[in-house]
DONUKOL-919423 format. One record per atom (N, C-alpha, C): residue number from 1; residue in one letter; chain; atom name; x, y, z. Coordinates in nm, 2 decimals. Each point is the difference from the previous one (the first is absolute). Layout:
BEGIN
NUM; A; A; CA; X; Y; Z
...
//
This chain:
BEGIN
1; M; A; N; 0.08; -0.12; 0.00
1; M; A; CA; -0.08; 0.12; 0.00
1; M; A; C; 0.09; 0.13; 0.00
2; V; A; N; -0.05; 0.10; -0.07
2; V; A; CA; 0.08; 0.12; -0.02
2; V; A; C; -0.05; 0.11; 0.10
3; I; A; N; 0.09; 0.06; 0.06
3; I; A; CA; -0.03; 0.12; 0.09
3; I; A; C; 0.09; 0.12; -0.06
4; L; A; N; -0.06; 0.12; 0.00
4; L; A; CA; 0.07; 0.12; -0.03
4; L; A; C; 0.02; 0.08; 0.12
5; R; A; N; 0.13; 0.04; 0.02
5; R; A; CA; 0.03; 0.09; 0.11
5; R; A; C; 0.06; 0.13; -0.05
6; R; A; N; -0.06; 0.11; 0.04
6; R; A; CA; 0.05; 0.13; -0.05
6; R; A; C; 0.13; 0.03; 0.07
7; I; A; N; 0.09; 0.06; -0.07
7; I; A; CA; 0.13; 0.04; 0.05
7; I; A; C; 0.00; 0.16; -0.01
8; T; A; N; 0.03; 0.06; 0.11
8; T; A; CA; 0.01; 0.15; 0.00
8; T; A; C; 0.13; 0.05; 0.05
9; D; A; N; 0.10; -0.09; 0.02
9; D; A; CA; 0.13; 0.04; 0.05
9; D; A; C; 0.11; -0.06; -0.08
10; A; A; N; 0.09; 0.08; -0.05
10; A; A; CA; 0.11; -0.05; -0.09
10; A; A; C; 0.09; -0.09; 0.08
11; K; A; N; 0.00; 0.00; 0.13
11; K; A; CA; 0.09; -0.08; 0.08
11; K; A; C; -0.06; -0.14; 0.03
12; D; A; N; -0.13; -0.02; -0.05
12; D; A; CA; -0.06; -0.13; 0.02
12; D; A; C; 0.08; -0.10; -0.08
13; K; A; N; 0.03; -0.12; 0.07
13; K; A; CA; 0.08; -0.10; -0.06
13; K; A; C; -0.06; -0.05; -0.13
14; D; A; N; -0.13; -0.02; -0.01
14; D; A; CA; -0.07; -0.04; -0.12
14; D; A; C; 0.03; 0.10; -0.11
15; F; A; N; -0.01; 0.13; 0.03
15; F; A; CA; 0.02; 0.10; -0.11
15; F; A; C; 0.14; -0.02; -0.05
16; Q; A; N; 0.10; -0.01; 0.09
16; Q; A; CA; 0.14; -0.01; -0.05
16; Q; A; C; 0.02; -0.12; -0.09
17; E; A; N; -0.06; -0.11; 0.03
17; E; A; CA; 0.01; -0.12; -0.08
17; E; A; C; -0.08; 0.01; -0.13
18; L; A; N; -0.12; 0.07; 0.00
18; L; A; CA; -0.08; 0.01; -0.11
18; L; A; C; 0.06; 0.10; -0.11
19; M; A; N; 0.09; 0.08; 0.05
19; M; A; CA; 0.06; 0.09; -0.10
19; M; A; C; 0.08; -0.07; -0.10
20; K; A; N; 0.06; -0.12; 0.03
20; K; A; CA; 0.07; -0.08; -0.09
20; K; A; C; -0.09; -0.05; -0.11
21; L; A; N; -0.12; -0.05; 0.04
21; L; A; CA; -0.10; -0.05; -0.09
21; L; A; C; -0.05; 0.11; -0.09
22; Y; A; N; -0.03; 0.12; 0.06
22; Y; A; CA; -0.04; 0.12; -0.07
22; Y; A; C; 0.09; 0.03; -0.12
23; V; A; N; 0.13; 0.00; 0.03
23; V; A; CA; 0.10; 0.04; -0.10
23; V; A; C; 0.01; -0.12; -0.11
24; E; A; N; -0.01; -0.12; 0.04
24; E; A; CA; 0.01; -0.11; -0.09
24; E; A; C; -0.12; -0.01; -0.09
25; A; A; N; -0.12; 0.02; 0.06
25; A; A; CA; -0.12; -0.02; -0.07
25; A; A; C; -0.04; 0.11; -0.10
26; F; A; N; 0.04; 0.12; 0.02
26; F; A; CA; -0.04; 0.11; -0.08
26; F; A; C; 0.11; 0.08; -0.06
27; P; A; N; 0.00; 0.02; -0.13
27; P; A; CA; 0.11; 0.08; -0.06
27; P; A; C; 0.00; 0.14; 0.06
28; E; A; N; 0.11; 0.07; -0.02
28; E; A; CA; 0.02; 0.13; 0.06
28; E; A; C; -0.11; 0.10; -0.03
29; E; A; N; -0.04; 0.00; -0.13
29; E; A; CA; -0.10; 0.09; -0.04
29; E; A; C; -0.14; -0.03; 0.06
30; E; A; N; -0.02; -0.11; 0.06
30; E; A; CA; -0.13; -0.04; 0.06
30; E; A; C; 0.01; 0.00; 0.15
31; R; A; N; 0.10; 0.06; 0.06
31; R; A; CA; 0.01; 0.00; 0.15
31; R; A; C; 0.06; 0.13; 0.05
32; R; A; N; -0.02; 0.03; 0.13
32; R; A; CA; 0.05; 0.12; 0.06
32; R; A; C; 0.14; -0.02; 0.05
33; D; A; N; 0.07; 0.11; 0.02
33; D; A; CA; 0.12; 0.00; 0.07
33; D; A; C; -0.02; -0.05; 0.15
34; R; A; N; 0.10; -0.07; 0.05
34; R; A; CA; -0.02; -0.06; 0.13
34; R; A; C; -0.03; 0.11; 0.11
35; L; A; N; 0.08; 0.11; 0.00
35; L; A; CA; -0.01; 0.10; 0.10
35; L; A; C; -0.14; 0.07; -0.01
36; Q; A; N; -0.05; 0.02; -0.12
36; Q; A; CA; -0.13; 0.06; -0.02
36; Q; A; C; -0.11; -0.10; 0.06
37; L; A; N; 0.02; -0.12; -0.03
37; L; A; CA; -0.10; -0.10; 0.05
37; L; A; C; 0.00; -0.01; 0.15
38; E; A; N; 0.12; 0.00; 0.06
38; E; A; CA; 0.02; 0.00; 0.15
38; E; A; C; -0.08; 0.12; 0.06
39; E; A; N; 0.02; 0.12; -0.06
39; E; A; CA; -0.07; 0.12; 0.05
39; E; A; C; -0.15; -0.01; -0.01
40; M; A; N; -0.04; -0.05; -0.11
40; M; A; CA; -0.15; -0.01; -0.03
40; M; A; C; -0.07; -0.10; 0.09
41; L; A; N; 0.07; -0.09; 0.06
41; L; A; CA; -0.06; -0.10; 0.09
41; L; A; C; -0.07; 0.08; 0.11
42; H; A; N; 0.05; 0.10; 0.05
42; H; A; CA; -0.06; 0.07; 0.11
42; H; A; C; -0.06; 0.14; -0.03
43; T; A; N; 0.02; 0.05; -0.13
43; T; A; CA; -0.05; 0.13; -0.04
43; T; A; C; -0.12; -0.01; -0.09
44; E; A; N; -0.03; -0.12; -0.06
44; E; A; CA; -0.11; -0.01; -0.09
44; E; A; C; -0.10; -0.10; 0.06
45; P; A; N; -0.10; 0.05; 0.08
45; P; A; CA; -0.10; -0.08; 0.06
45; P; A; C; -0.08; -0.08; -0.09
46; C; A; N; -0.02; 0.04; -0.13
46; C; A; CA; -0.08; -0.08; -0.09
46; C; A; C; 0.08; -0.11; -0.07
47; M; A; N; 0.13; -0.01; 0.02
47; M; A; CA; 0.08; -0.11; -0.05
47; M; A; C; 0.01; -0.11; 0.10
48; Y; A; N; -0.03; -0.12; -0.05
48; Y; A; CA; 0.01; -0.12; 0.09
48; Y; A; C; 0.10; -0.09; -0.06
49; F; A; N; 0.12; -0.01; 0.07
49; F; A; CA; 0.11; -0.09; -0.03
49; F; A; C; -0.02; -0.12; 0.09
50; N; A; N; -0.03; -0.11; -0.06
50; N; A; CA; -0.03; -0.12; 0.07
50; N; A; C; 0.09; -0.12; -0.02
51; V; A; N; 0.04; -0.07; 0.11
51; V; A; CA; 0.07; -0.12; -0.02
51; V; A; C; -0.11; -0.11; -0.01
52; I; A; N; 0.02; -0.09; -0.10
52; I; A; CA; -0.09; -0.11; -0.01
52; I; A; C; 0.06; -0.12; 0.08
53; V; A; N; -0.08; -0.05; 0.09
53; V; A; CA; 0.04; -0.11; 0.08
53; V; A; C; -0.08; -0.12; -0.03
54; C; A; N; 0.06; -0.11; -0.03
54; C; A; CA; -0.07; -0.13; -0.04
54; C; A; C; 0.05; -0.11; 0.10
55; D; A; N; -0.09; -0.05; 0.07
55; D; A; CA; 0.03; -0.11; 0.10
55; D; A; C; 0.12; 0.04; 0.09
56; G; A; N; 0.00; 0.13; 0.04
56; G; A; CA; 0.10; 0.04; 0.10
56; G; A; C; 0.13; 0.05; -0.07
57; E; A; N; 0.02; -0.01; -0.13
57; E; A; CA; 0.12; 0.04; -0.07
57; E; A; C; -0.02; 0.12; -0.09
58; R; A; N; 0.10; 0.09; 0.00
58; R; A; CA; 0.00; 0.11; -0.09
58; R; A; C; -0.01; -0.05; -0.14
59; A; A; N; -0.10; 0.04; -0.08
59; A; A; CA; -0.02; -0.06; -0.13
59; A; A; C; 0.01; 0.11; -0.11
60; G; A; N; -0.01; 0.12; 0.03
60; G; A; CA; 0.00; 0.11; -0.10
60; G; A; C; -0.04; 0.13; 0.05
61; L; A; N; -0.03; 0.09; -0.10
61; L; A; CA; -0.04; 0.13; 0.04
61; L; A; C; -0.12; 0.04; -0.09
62; F; A; N; -0.08; 0.09; 0.06
62; F; A; CA; -0.12; 0.06; -0.08
62; F; A; C; -0.01; 0.14; 0.05
63; I; A; N; 0.01; 0.09; -0.10
63; I; A; CA; -0.02; 0.15; 0.03
63; I; A; C; -0.12; 0.04; -0.07
64; Y; A; N; -0.09; 0.07; 0.07
64; Y; A; CA; -0.12; 0.06; -0.06
64; Y; A; C; -0.02; 0.14; 0.06
65; W; A; N; -0.08; 0.08; -0.06
65; W; A; CA; -0.04; 0.13; 0.04
65; W; A; C; -0.15; 0.01; 0.01
66; N; A; N; -0.05; 0.06; 0.11
66; N; A; CA; -0.14; 0.03; 0.02
66; N; A; C; -0.02; 0.14; -0.04
67; L; A; N; -0.05; 0.03; -0.11
67; L; A; CA; -0.01; 0.14; -0.05
67; L; A; C; -0.14; 0.06; 0.02
68; G; A; N; -0.08; -0.07; 0.09
68; G; A; CA; -0.13; 0.06; 0.04
68; G; A; C; -0.11; -0.06; -0.08
69; T; A; N; 0.00; 0.04; -0.13
69; T; A; CA; -0.10; -0.05; -0.09
69; T; A; C; 0.04; -0.12; -0.09
70; F; A; N; 0.12; -0.04; 0.02
70; F; A; CA; 0.05; -0.12; -0.07
70; F; A; C; 0.13; -0.04; 0.06
71; Y; A; N; 0.05; -0.12; -0.04
71; Y; A; CA; 0.12; -0.06; 0.05
71; Y; A; C; 0.10; -0.01; -0.12
72; Y; A; N; 0.13; 0.02; 0.03
72; Y; A; CA; 0.10; -0.03; -0.10
72; Y; A; C; 0.09; -0.11; 0.05
73; L; A; N; 0.01; -0.11; -0.07
73; L; A; CA; 0.08; -0.11; 0.03
73; L; A; C; 0.14; 0.01; -0.06
74; E; A; N; 0.09; 0.04; 0.08
74; E; A; CA; 0.13; 0.05; -0.05
74; E; A; C; 0.10; -0.12; -0.03
75; H; A; N; 0.03; -0.08; 0.10
75; H; A; CA; 0.10; -0.11; -0.02
75; H; A; C; -0.05; -0.12; 0.08
76; L; A; N; 0.02; -0.12; -0.07
76; L; A; CA; -0.03; -0.13; 0.06
76; L; A; C; 0.11; -0.09; -0.05
77; A; A; N; 0.07; -0.06; 0.10
77; A; A; CA; 0.11; -0.09; -0.04
77; A; A; C; 0.01; -0.11; 0.11
78; V; A; N; 0.03; -0.12; -0.05
78; V; A; CA; 0.02; -0.11; 0.09
78; V; A; C; 0.14; -0.06; -0.02
79; Y; A; N; 0.06; -0.04; 0.11
79; Y; A; CA; 0.13; -0.06; -0.01
79; Y; A; C; -0.01; -0.13; -0.09
80; E; A; N; 0.11; -0.02; -0.08
80; E; A; CA; 0.00; -0.11; -0.09
80; E; A; C; -0.02; -0.13; 0.07
81; V; A; N; 0.06; -0.02; 0.12
81; V; A; CA; -0.02; -0.13; 0.07
81; V; A; C; -0.14; -0.02; 0.06
82; M; A; N; -0.08; 0.11; 0.00
82; M; A; CA; -0.13; -0.01; 0.05
82; M; A; C; -0.11; -0.01; -0.12
83; R; A; N; 0.05; 0.00; -0.12
83; R; A; CA; -0.10; 0.00; -0.11
83; R; A; C; -0.06; -0.14; -0.01
84; N; A; N; -0.11; -0.01; -0.08
84; N; A; CA; -0.07; -0.12; -0.02
84; N; A; C; -0.08; -0.04; 0.12
85; K; A; N; -0.02; 0.09; 0.10
85; K; A; CA; -0.08; -0.03; 0.11
85; K; A; C; -0.13; 0.09; 0.00
86; K; A; N; -0.03; 0.06; -0.12
86; K; A; CA; -0.12; 0.08; -0.01
86; K; A; C; 0.00; 0.12; 0.09
87; I; A; N; 0.12; 0.05; 0.03
87; I; A; CA; 0.00; 0.12; 0.09
87; I; A; C; -0.05; 0.12; -0.07
88; G; A; N; 0.04; 0.02; -0.12
88; G; A; CA; -0.05; 0.12; -0.08
88; G; A; C; -0.15; -0.01; -0.01
89; Q; A; N; -0.06; -0.12; -0.03
89; Q; A; CA; -0.14; -0.01; -0.01
89; Q; A; C; -0.07; 0.03; 0.14
90; Q; A; N; 0.06; -0.04; 0.11
90; Q; A; CA; -0.06; 0.02; 0.13
90; Q; A; C; 0.01; 0.16; 0.02
91; V; A; N; 0.10; 0.06; -0.04
91; V; A; CA; 0.00; 0.15; 0.02
91; V; A; C; -0.10; 0.06; -0.09
92; L; A; N; -0.02; -0.04; -0.12
92; L; A; CA; -0.11; 0.05; -0.09
92; L; A; C; -0.14; -0.03; 0.06
93; D; A; N; -0.01; -0.11; 0.06
93; D; A; CA; -0.13; -0.03; 0.07
93; D; A; C; -0.02; 0.10; 0.12
94; W; A; N; 0.11; 0.02; 0.07
94; W; A; CA; -0.01; 0.10; 0.12
94; W; A; C; -0.04; 0.14; -0.06
95; I; A; N; 0.06; 0.04; -0.11
95; I; A; CA; -0.03; 0.13; -0.06
95; I; A; C; -0.15; 0.00; -0.03
96; E; A; N; -0.05; -0.10; -0.06
96; E; A; CA; -0.14; -0.01; -0.04
96; E; A; C; -0.09; 0.02; 0.12
97; E; A; N; 0.04; -0.06; 0.11
97; E; A; CA; -0.09; 0.00; 0.12
97; E; A; C; 0.02; 0.13; 0.08
98; N; A; N; 0.12; 0.06; 0.00
98; N; A; CA; 0.03; 0.11; 0.09
98; N; A; C; 0.01; 0.14; -0.06
99; L; A; N; 0.02; 0.01; -0.13
99; L; A; CA; 0.01; 0.12; -0.07
99; L; A; C; -0.11; 0.02; -0.10
100; P; A; N; -0.12; 0.05; 0.05
100; P; A; CA; -0.12; 0.01; -0.08
100; P; A; C; 0.01; 0.12; -0.10
101; G; A; N; -0.07; -0.02; -0.11
101; G; A; CA; 0.00; 0.11; -0.10
101; G; A; C; 0.10; -0.01; -0.10
102; L; A; N; 0.03; 0.11; -0.06
102; L; A; CA; 0.10; 0.00; -0.12
102; L; A; C; 0.14; -0.03; 0.05
103; R; A; N; 0.07; -0.08; -0.07
103; R; A; CA; 0.14; -0.03; 0.03
103; R; A; C; 0.07; 0.01; -0.13
104; L; A; N; 0.11; 0.07; 0.00
104; L; A; CA; 0.08; 0.02; -0.12
104; L; A; C; 0.14; -0.05; 0.02
105; L; A; N; 0.06; -0.05; -0.11
105; L; A; CA; 0.14; -0.05; 0.01
105; L; A; C; 0.07; 0.03; -0.14
106; E; A; N; 0.13; 0.00; 0.00
106; E; A; CA; 0.07; 0.01; -0.12
106; E; A; C; 0.07; -0.13; -0.03
107; A; A; N; 0.00; -0.04; -0.13
107; A; A; CA; 0.06; -0.12; -0.04
107; A; A; C; 0.09; 0.02; -0.12
108; E; A; N; 0.10; -0.08; -0.01
108; E; A; CA; 0.08; 0.01; -0.12
108; E; A; C; -0.08; -0.04; -0.12
109; R; A; N; 0.03; 0.07; -0.11
109; R; A; CA; -0.08; -0.03; -0.13
109; R; A; C; 0.03; -0.14; -0.03
110; A; A; N; -0.10; -0.07; -0.06
110; A; A; CA; 0.00; -0.14; -0.03
110; A; A; C; 0.09; -0.02; -0.13
111; E; A; N; 0.13; 0.03; 0.01
111; E; A; CA; 0.09; -0.01; -0.11
111; E; A; C; 0.10; -0.11; 0.01
112; T; A; N; 0.00; -0.06; 0.12
112; T; A; CA; 0.09; -0.12; 0.02
112; T; A; C; -0.09; -0.11; 0.06
113; E; A; N; 0.05; -0.12; -0.01
113; E; A; CA; -0.08; -0.11; 0.06
113; E; A; C; -0.03; 0.02; 0.14
114; M; A; N; 0.10; 0.04; 0.08
114; M; A; CA; -0.03; 0.02; 0.15
114; M; A; C; -0.10; 0.11; 0.02
115; A; A; N; 0.01; 0.11; -0.07
115; A; A; CA; -0.09; 0.12; 0.02
115; A; A; C; -0.14; -0.05; -0.05
116; T; A; N; -0.01; -0.07; -0.10
116; T; A; CA; -0.13; -0.05; -0.05
116; T; A; C; -0.06; -0.09; 0.11
117; R; A; N; 0.08; -0.09; 0.06
117; R; A; CA; -0.05; -0.08; 0.11
117; R; A; C; -0.05; 0.08; 0.11
118; R; A; N; 0.07; 0.10; 0.04
118; R; A; CA; -0.05; 0.09; 0.11
118; R; A; C; -0.13; 0.07; -0.03
119; V; A; N; -0.01; 0.05; -0.12
119; V; A; CA; -0.13; 0.07; -0.04
119; V; A; C; -0.11; -0.10; 0.00
120; R; A; N; 0.02; -0.12; -0.05
120; R; A; CA; -0.10; -0.10; 0.00
120; R; A; C; -0.04; -0.05; 0.14
121; Y; A; N; 0.10; 0.00; 0.09
121; Y; A; CA; -0.03; -0.04; 0.14
121; Y; A; C; -0.09; 0.11; 0.06
122; Y; A; N; 0.03; 0.12; -0.02
122; Y; A; CA; -0.09; 0.11; 0.05
122; Y; A; C; -0.14; -0.01; -0.06
123; E; A; N; 0.00; -0.03; -0.13
123; E; A; CA; -0.13; -0.01; -0.07
123; E; A; C; -0.09; -0.11; 0.06
124; R; A; N; 0.07; -0.12; 0.03
124; R; A; CA; -0.07; -0.11; 0.06
124; R; A; C; -0.06; 0.04; 0.14
125; N; A; N; 0.06; 0.10; 0.06
125; N; A; CA; -0.04; 0.04; 0.13
125; N; A; C; -0.09; 0.13; 0.00
126; G; A; N; -0.06; 0.02; -0.12
126; G; A; CA; -0.10; 0.11; -0.01
126; G; A; C; 0.05; 0.13; -0.04
127; Y; A; N; 0.13; 0.02; -0.04
127; Y; A; CA; 0.05; 0.13; -0.04
127; Y; A; C; -0.01; 0.01; -0.15
128; I; A; N; -0.01; 0.12; -0.05
128; I; A; CA; -0.01; 0.03; -0.15
128; I; A; C; 0.10; 0.11; -0.03
129; V; A; N; 0.05; 0.00; -0.12
129; V; A; CA; 0.09; 0.11; -0.05
129; V; A; C; -0.09; 0.12; -0.02
130; L; A; N; 0.03; 0.11; 0.07
130; L; A; CA; -0.07; 0.12; -0.02
130; L; A; C; 0.07; 0.10; -0.09
131; D; A; N; 0.13; -0.01; -0.01
131; D; A; CA; 0.08; 0.09; -0.08
131; D; A; C; 0.12; -0.06; -0.05
132; R; A; N; 0.01; -0.02; -0.13
132; R; A; CA; 0.12; -0.07; -0.06
132; R; A; C; 0.11; 0.11; -0.04
133; N; A; N; -0.03; 0.12; 0.02
133; N; A; CA; 0.10; 0.11; -0.03
133; N; A; C; 0.04; 0.07; 0.12
134; Y; A; N; -0.02; -0.06; 0.12
134; Y; A; CA; 0.04; 0.06; 0.13
134; Y; A; C; 0.15; 0.02; 0.01
135; M; A; N; 0.04; 0.11; 0.05
135; M; A; CA; 0.14; 0.03; 0.03
135; M; A; C; 0.02; 0.02; 0.15
136; Q; A; N; 0.07; -0.09; 0.06
136; Q; A; CA; 0.03; 0.01; 0.14
136; Q; A; C; 0.11; 0.11; 0.02
137; P; A; N; -0.03; 0.10; 0.08
137; P; A; CA; 0.10; 0.10; 0.03
137; P; A; C; 0.12; -0.06; 0.07
138; S; A; N; 0.12; 0.06; -0.02
138; S; A; CA; 0.12; -0.05; 0.07
138; S; A; C; -0.02; 0.02; 0.15
139; Y; A; N; 0.06; -0.10; 0.07
139; Y; A; CA; 0.00; 0.01; 0.15
139; Y; A; C; 0.11; 0.11; 0.04
140; R; A; N; 0.09; 0.04; -0.09
140; R; A; CA; 0.11; 0.08; 0.03
140; R; A; C; -0.01; 0.13; -0.08
141; P; A; N; 0.03; 0.12; 0.07
141; P; A; CA; 0.00; 0.12; -0.08
141; P; A; C; 0.10; -0.01; -0.12
142; G; A; N; -0.04; 0.06; -0.11
142; G; A; CA; 0.08; -0.01; -0.12
142; G; A; C; 0.00; -0.13; -0.07
143; G; A; N; -0.07; -0.10; 0.05
143; G; A; CA; -0.01; -0.13; -0.07
143; G; A; C; -0.10; 0.01; -0.11
144; T; A; N; 0.00; -0.10; -0.08
144; T; A; CA; -0.10; 0.00; -0.12
144; T; A; C; -0.12; -0.09; 0.04
145; D; A; N; -0.11; 0.04; -0.06
145; D; A; CA; -0.12; -0.08; 0.02
145; D; A; C; 0.02; -0.14; -0.07
146; Y; A; N; -0.08; -0.10; 0.05
146; Y; A; CA; 0.02; -0.14; -0.04
146; Y; A; C; -0.13; -0.05; -0.05
147; P; A; N; -0.01; -0.06; -0.12
147; P; A; CA; -0.12; -0.05; -0.05
147; P; A; C; -0.05; -0.13; 0.07
148; L; A; N; -0.12; 0.01; 0.05
148; L; A; CA; -0.06; -0.12; 0.07
148; L; A; C; -0.15; 0.00; -0.04
149; W; A; N; -0.07; -0.10; 0.04
149; W; A; CA; -0.14; -0.01; -0.02
149; W; A; C; -0.07; 0.03; 0.14
150; L; A; N; -0.11; 0.08; -0.01
150; L; A; CA; -0.07; 0.02; 0.12
150; L; A; C; -0.12; -0.10; 0.01
151; M; A; N; -0.01; -0.07; 0.11
151; M; A; CA; -0.10; -0.10; 0.01
151; M; A; C; -0.09; 0.03; 0.12
152; G; A; N; -0.12; -0.04; 0.00
152; G; A; CA; -0.09; 0.02; 0.12
152; G; A; C; -0.10; -0.11; 0.00
153; N; A; N; -0.07; -0.01; 0.11
153; N; A; CA; -0.10; -0.10; 0.02
153; N; A; C; -0.13; 0.03; -0.06
154; R; A; N; -0.01; 0.12; -0.06
154; R; A; CA; -0.13; 0.04; -0.07
154; R; A; C; 0.02; 0.13; -0.08
155; E; A; N; -0.08; 0.02; -0.09
155; E; A; CA; -0.01; 0.13; -0.07
155; E; A; C; -0.04; 0.11; 0.10
156; E; A; N; 0.04; 0.12; -0.02
156; E; A; CA; -0.03; 0.10; 0.10
156; E; A; C; -0.03; 0.14; -0.07
157; Q; A; N; -0.11; 0.06; 0.04
157; Q; A; CA; -0.02; 0.14; -0.05
157; Q; A; C; 0.10; 0.09; 0.07
158; G; A; N; 0.05; 0.10; -0.07
158; G; A; CA; 0.10; 0.09; 0.06
158; G; A; C; 0.14; -0.06; 0.02
159; L; A; N; 0.03; -0.11; -0.08
159; L; A; CA; 0.13; -0.06; 0.02
159; L; A; C; 0.12; 0.09; -0.01
160; E; A; N; -0.02; 0.10; -0.09
160; E; A; CA; 0.11; 0.10; -0.02
160; E; A; C; 0.04; 0.07; 0.12
161; G; A; N; -0.10; 0.04; 0.08
161; G; A; CA; 0.02; 0.07; 0.13
161; G; A; C; 0.07; -0.09; 0.10
162; K; A; N; -0.04; -0.13; 0.00
162; K; A; CA; 0.06; -0.09; 0.09
162; K; A; C; 0.15; -0.03; -0.03
163; V; A; N; 0.03; 0.00; -0.13
163; V; A; CA; 0.13; -0.02; -0.05
163; V; A; C; 0.09; 0.12; 0.04
164; K; A; N; -0.06; 0.12; -0.02
164; K; A; CA; 0.07; 0.12; 0.04
164; K; A; C; 0.03; 0.00; 0.15
165; E; A; N; -0.09; -0.04; 0.08
165; E; A; CA; 0.02; -0.01; 0.15
165; E; A; C; 0.10; -0.10; 0.03
166; L; A; N; 0.00; -0.12; -0.07
166; L; A; CA; 0.10; -0.10; 0.02
166; L; A; C; 0.14; 0.05; -0.03
167; K; A; N; 0.01; 0.06; -0.11
167; K; A; CA; 0.14; 0.05; -0.04
167; K; A; C; 0.05; 0.11; 0.10
168; E; A; N; -0.09; 0.09; 0.04
168; E; A; CA; 0.04; 0.11; 0.09
168; E; A; C; 0.03; -0.05; 0.14
169; T; A; N; -0.07; -0.10; 0.04
169; T; A; CA; 0.02; -0.06; 0.14
169; T; A; C; 0.12; -0.09; 0.00
170; I; A; N; 0.00; -0.10; -0.09
170; I; A; CA; 0.10; -0.11; 0.00
170; I; A; C; 0.14; 0.04; -0.05
171; Y; A; N; 0.00; 0.08; -0.11
171; Y; A; CA; 0.12; 0.03; -0.07
171; Y; A; C; 0.06; 0.14; 0.04
172; Y; A; N; -0.09; 0.10; -0.02
172; Y; A; CA; 0.06; 0.14; 0.01
172; Y; A; C; 0.01; 0.04; 0.14
173; R; A; N; -0.09; -0.02; 0.09
173; R; A; CA; 0.01; 0.04; 0.14
173; R; A; C; 0.12; -0.07; 0.07
174; G; A; N; 0.02; -0.12; -0.04
174; G; A; CA; 0.11; -0.08; 0.07
174; G; A; C; 0.14; 0.04; -0.04
175; R; A; N; 0.02; 0.08; -0.10
175; R; A; CA; 0.13; 0.03; -0.05
175; R; A; C; 0.07; 0.10; 0.10
176; K; A; N; 0.13; -0.02; 0.01
176; K; A; CA; 0.08; 0.09; 0.08
176; K; A; C; 0.10; 0.07; -0.08
//
């Protein structure tokens, strides 16, 4: 069984260990600078940095944002040794049960076999591609935008406004 535990302190042992997974699982353009992330743990109350615990063992990480009228699912990664235990599926089930309403996420464009598999996985779990021309702003000042697909659990009126809020909160406000 999967349990999520929120981390709010960069000195937390689980956070220290999860940073290795964070760097391994996400390319530089899809993740924050470590110092920025450490500061955001206690300065961004709408950001939830969670350790995923499965049967008492640290299994991965899940970062999401509660933006009031919708949720943004930022990062989900499971340690390689913990894969094939349906941990990702259990986290998606937890999301379905605990994060009601609109949920948005960014996914790599389905241009490689692995990216296609990820998109199909999200589709099997009720997500649809909302924007195939979405550009993720850089996590770093002066960086370049990165082409991804925006996915969500449903079509939404006023999506443009929510995307603007997402970018301003997640990317622009967190820059130092």
